[in-house]
N, C-alpha and C positions, 0 to 999 in steps of 0.2 A: 590500474583497476577501473573498471567501468561501473557506474551506478545509474540505474534506470529509475526515473522519477515520473510519476503519473498521478492523476486525480484518484484513480482506483485500480488496483491490480487484483485480478481474480486468482483463485488458488492455482489454476492451470498456468497462469502467467508467472506467478511466484515460483512454481516448480520449474518452469522453463529457465528462469533466471538462475536458480540454484544449480541446475544441470550444466549451465554454461559458465558458472562461476562469475555471475554478474550480480552486483549488489542492487538492492531495490528499496524504494521508499514511496509510499503513497500518502495522500492527504487524509485517509481514513485511519491511519495508524499502523499499517503493516510496514515492517522494515526488516532488512537483513543487510548488514554492512560488515565485511570482513577484510582486514588487511594486516599484514605482519602478525603481531600478537594480539590484535584487537578483534573482538567478535561481538557485534551488537545485533540482537534479534528481538522482535516484538511483533505483536499482531492483535487484530480484533477479528472476531468471527462474524460479526454482523455486516451484512452488505449495505450498499447504499439504497435508501428508500426514497421514493418521490412523495412529496407532500402535494395533496390535491387542493388544499385551501390556499387562498391568496393572503399574503401577510397583511395587505391593506385592510382586509375585512375585520381584523382584530381591533382596529381603531374605531 
């Protein structure tokens, strides 16, 4: 079984993984892992957003 791990997987990338029976996991919380009798799936709908402020300015 193959598992693809990346910082972020778009909906299209997740669909492609499902179509080719490849498990996936990203750092945002999207995951789908299946093998034998185990099925794990979860996800978050929010995409990655960029912060424009610098963390050092808060101090």
